[in-house]
C-alpha positions as CSV (number, residue, x, y, z in Angstrom):
1,M,176.9,42.7,63.6
2,T,176.1,45.3,61.1
3,A,178.7,48.3,61.5
4,L,180.9,44.8,62.5
5,I,179.9,44.3,58.3
6,G,180.3,47.8,56.7
7,I,183.8,48.2,58.6
8,C,185.5,45.6,56.7
9,I,183.7,46.2,53.4
10,L,185.2,50.1,54.0
11,A,187.7,49.0,55.8
12,P,190.9,49.2,52.3
13,I,188.9,52.0,51.2
14,V,187.9,53.7,54.5
15,S,189.6,55.1,57.2
16,A,187.4,57.4,59.7
17,E,187.6,57.3,63.4
18,T,184.3,59.3,65.0
19,A,181.2,59.4,64.4
20,E,181.3,62.3,62.8
21,E,184.0,61.0,60.5
22,W,182.5,58.3,59.3
23,S,179.5,60.4,58.4
24,E,181.3,62.8,56.2
25,K,182.4,59.5,54.5
26,G,178.7,58.2,53.9
27,F,177.5,61.7,52.1
28,S,181.2,61.7,50.3
29,F,180.1,58.0,49.4
30,M,175.9,59.5,48.6
31,M,177.2,62.1,46.1
32,S,178.8,60.8,44.0
33,G,176.5,57.9,43.9
34,E,177.9,55.3,46.0
35,Y,175.1,53.7,48.0
36,E,175.6,50.9,49.4
37,K,178.7,52.1,50.8
38,A,176.8,55.5,51.8
39,I,174.9,53.5,54.0
40,E,177.0,50.8,55.3
41,C,179.0,54.6,57.1
42,F,175.9,56.1,57.9
43,N,175.3,52.0,60.2
44,I,178.3,53.0,61.8
45,T,177.7,56.3,62.4
46,I,174.7,56.0,64.7
47,S,176.3,52.6,66.0
48,M,178.8,55.2,67.9
49,N,176.3,58.2,68.2
50,T,171.9,57.0,68.4
51,S,171.2,60.7,68.3
52,Y,173.2,61.7,65.7
53,A,170.3,63.0,63.0
54,D,172.8,63.5,60.5
55,A,173.2,60.4,59.7
56,Y,169.8,59.3,60.0
57,F,169.0,62.0,57.3
58,G,171.5,60.4,54.4
59,R,170.7,57.6,55.3
60,G,167.2,58.6,54.5
61,F,167.8,60.5,51.2
62,V,170.0,57.3,50.1
63,Y,166.8,54.9,50.9
64,G,164.8,57.0,49.1
65,E,167.1,56.8,46.3
66,L,167.3,53.7,46.1
67,K,163.0,53.5,46.1
68,Q,163.3,51.9,49.5
69,H,160.3,54.6,50.3
70,E,159.6,53.0,53.1
71,R,162.7,52.7,54.9
72,A,163.2,56.6,54.3
73,I,160.3,57.1,56.4
74,E,161.6,55.7,59.1
75,D,165.0,57.7,58.6
76,F,163.5,61.2,58.4
77,N,160.4,60.3,61.1
78,T,163.5,60.5,63.6
79,V,165.7,62.8,62.4
80,I,162.7,65.0,63.0
81,E,162.4,62.9,67.2
82,I,165.6,64.6,67.8
83,N,164.7,68.1,65.4
84,P,161.6,68.7,65.7
85,N,162.6,72.0,63.2
86,D,164.7,70.7,61.0
87,A,161.9,71.7,57.7
88,E,164.5,69.3,54.6
89,A,163.0,66.5,56.7
90,Y,160.0,67.0,56.2
91,G,160.6,67.8,52.9
92,N,162.7,64.5,52.2
93,R,159.6,62.8,54.1
94,G,156.2,64.3,52.2
95,T,158.5,63.3,49.0
96,A,158.6,59.8,50.2
97,Y,155.0,59.9,51.1
98,A,154.2,61.6,47.5
99,D,156.4,58.6,46.0
100,L,153.8,56.4,48.3
101,K,150.9,57.9,46.7
102,Q,150.1,59.2,49.8
103,Y,149.6,62.6,48.9
104,K,147.3,64.2,52.1
105,R,150.4,62.8,54.0
106,A,152.7,64.7,51.5
107,I,151.0,67.3,52.3
108,E,151.2,67.3,55.9
109,D,155.0,68.2,55.4
110,F,154.9,70.0,52.6
111,N,152.8,72.2,55.0
112,T,155.2,72.4,57.5
113,L,158.1,72.4,55.7
114,L,156.6,76.0,54.7
115,E,156.1,77.1,58.0
116,L,159.4,76.6,58.8
117,N,160.5,78.3,55.5
118,P,157.7,80.1,54.2
119,D,159.8,81.3,51.2
120,D,161.0,77.8,49.6
121,A,159.4,77.7,45.9
122,M,159.7,73.4,45.5
123,A,158.2,73.1,48.3
124,Y,155.2,74.9,47.1
125,Y,155.5,73.2,43.4
126,N,156.5,70.1,45.6
127,C,152.6,70.5,47.3
128,G,151.2,71.4,43.5
129,L,152.1,68.4,42.8
130,A,151.0,66.3,45.5
131,Y,147.6,68.3,44.5
132,S,147.3,67.8,41.3
133,Y,147.4,64.2,41.6
134,L,144.1,64.0,44.0
135,K,142.7,66.4,41.1
136,K,142.3,69.6,43.4
137,Y,143.7,71.2,40.2
138,E,142.1,74.8,41.7
139,R,144.8,74.1,44.8
140,A,147.4,72.9,42.3
141,I,147.5,75.9,40.1
142,E,147.5,77.9,44.4
143,D,151.1,76.5,45.0
144,Y,152.1,76.3,41.1
145,N,151.6,80.0,41.5
146,K,153.3,81.0,44.3
147,A,155.8,78.5,43.9
148,I,156.4,80.9,40.1
149,S,156.5,84.3,41.8
150,L,159.1,83.1,44.0
151,N,161.2,81.5,42.0
152,P,159.8,81.9,37.9
153,Y,162.5,80.2,36.1
154,Y,161.5,76.9,36.8
155,F,160.1,75.1,34.2
156,G,159.0,72.1,35.2
157,V,156.2,74.5,37.5
158,Y,155.0,76.0,34.3
159,V,154.6,72.5,32.6
160,N,151.8,70.8,35.4
161,R,150.6,74.3,35.9
162,G,149.6,74.1,32.3
163,N,149.0,69.9,32.9
164,A,146.4,71.6,35.6
165,Y,145.1,74.4,32.9
166,A,144.5,71.7,30.6
167,D,142.7,69.4,33.7
168,L,140.2,72.2,33.9
169,K,140.7,72.3,30.2
170,Q,141.5,76.1,30.2
171,Y,143.5,74.6,26.8
172,E,145.7,78.3,25.7
173,R,146.1,79.0,29.6
174,A,147.3,75.6,29.4
175,I,149.5,75.6,26.0
176,E,150.5,80.2,27.7
177,D,152.8,77.9,30.7
178,Y,154.3,75.0,27.6
179,T,155.4,77.6,26.3
180,K,156.5,79.3,29.2
181,A,158.2,75.8,30.1
182,I,160.1,76.1,26.5
183,E,161.2,79.3,26.2
184,L,163.6,79.0,29.5
185,D,164.0,74.7,27.8
186,P,164.1,75.0,24.2
187,S,164.4,70.8,24.6
188,L,162.0,69.9,27.2
189,V,160.3,67.1,24.6
190,D,157.0,66.6,27.2
191,A,156.6,71.4,26.7
192,Y,156.0,70.0,22.7
193,I,153.8,67.0,23.9
194,N,151.8,68.9,26.2
195,R,150.6,71.6,23.5
196,G,150.5,70.1,21.5
197,L,148.0,68.0,22.8
198,A,146.1,71.0,23.4
199,H,146.3,72.5,20.2
200,Y,144.8,68.8,19.2
201,Y,142.1,69.2,22.1
202,L,141.2,73.1,20.1
203,S,141.3,71.2,16.5
204,R,144.4,72.6,16.3
205,Y,145.9,69.6,14.5
206,E,148.5,72.0,12.1
207,R,149.8,73.5,15.1
208,A,149.5,69.8,17.1
209,I,151.5,68.6,14.4
210,E,154.2,70.8,14.5
211,D,155.2,69.9,17.9
212,F,154.9,66.8,17.3
213,N,157.3,67.0,15.2
214,K,159.6,68.9,17.9
215,A,159.3,67.0,19.8
216,I,160.4,64.0,17.6
217,E,162.6,66.2,16.1
218,L,164.3,66.5,19.6
219,N,163.8,62.8,20.7
220,P,163.7,60.5,17.8
221,N,162.7,57.3,20.2
222,D,159.3,59.2,21.6
223,A,156.8,56.1,21.0
224,D,153.9,58.3,22.2
225,A,155.2,61.7,20.2
226,Y,154.4,59.1,16.5
227,R,151.4,58.3,18.0
228,Y,150.1,60.8,18.9
229,R,151.0,63.0,15.4
230,D,149.4,60.1,13.9
231,L,146.5,60.8,15.2
232,A,146.7,65.1,14.4
233,L,147.4,64.1,11.1
234,S,144.2,62.1,10.7
235,R,142.3,64.8,12.4
236,S,143.3,67.0,9.7
237,K,142.9,65.1,6.8
238,K,139.4,65.0,7.8
239,Q,139.2,67.9,9.0
240,K,140.0,69.1,5.5
241,L,137.8,67.5,3.9
242,A,135.0,68.2,5.3
243,P,135.5,71.7,7.7
244,G,132.1,72.7,7.9
245,F,131.8,69.6,10.7
246,G,135.2,71.1,13.0
247,V,132.5,70.1,16.4
248,I,131.8,66.8,15.6
249,F,135.6,66.0,14.7
250,T,136.5,68.1,18.2
251,V,134.4,65.7,20.0
252,I,135.7,62.8,18.5
253,G,139.1,64.1,18.9
254,L,138.1,64.5,22.7
255,L,137.2,61.1,22.6
256,A,140.4,59.8,21.1
257,M,142.3,61.4,23.5
258,A,141.1,60.0,26.4
259,Y,143.8,57.6,26.7
260,L,146.9,60.0,26.3
261,S,148.4,61.5,28.8
262,R,150.3,64.4,29.3
263,R,153.4,64.1,31.3
264,K,154.4,65.4,34.0
265,V,158.2,67.0,34.7
């Protein structure tokens, strides 16, 4: 019945006869963001050939885009049953598990992907993110390092490795990574905010203010940037009034920052 409904919906727009043609139409709709039409095409493909792995893959990807992660996992499971060596299926299933906060299962899939394709920088990056969410920051940094060795031009890896260093209170190293991310993408608001937070933790309030100002310049609607800047301005004034008590203000600053969070990219 689903396939017949799909044909009725798409008949005025799409003409296809074979499973392969319906699958190609599905990928075309997927690429243009017409997800419901893509699903209908993939459904028709699968009704014609239940072993058509590409259709399950495409439908799984679309379900992921629609935040229907459990359904995405079901389709990627089928792809893997049909072809146990499909590296991309493991990667996409891992991403779906991560979106469901099932980070250990996500890491298992990313590791399987890396067994099949050891040079996949994004798989190392995704592994690092999953370990970060599990608060295993040293392990996350190892994977970020591998991702950077394979692709030193992706700013997101530097931002999130910087976050891991900051979580380990290695703020100077965090600042180095945020700065590298900014060199790669000078419009990266999150990198300015995160670097500003690192400066704040080090009681470098003036430098923190500079970064928050830059973030506001790039995105005047970023409420966090204004809030963080106000905190840094307050600490800076107190520091100027009583410069001999920098350590005390640093501790207070750390407490104040407890509810502020760095941003992942």
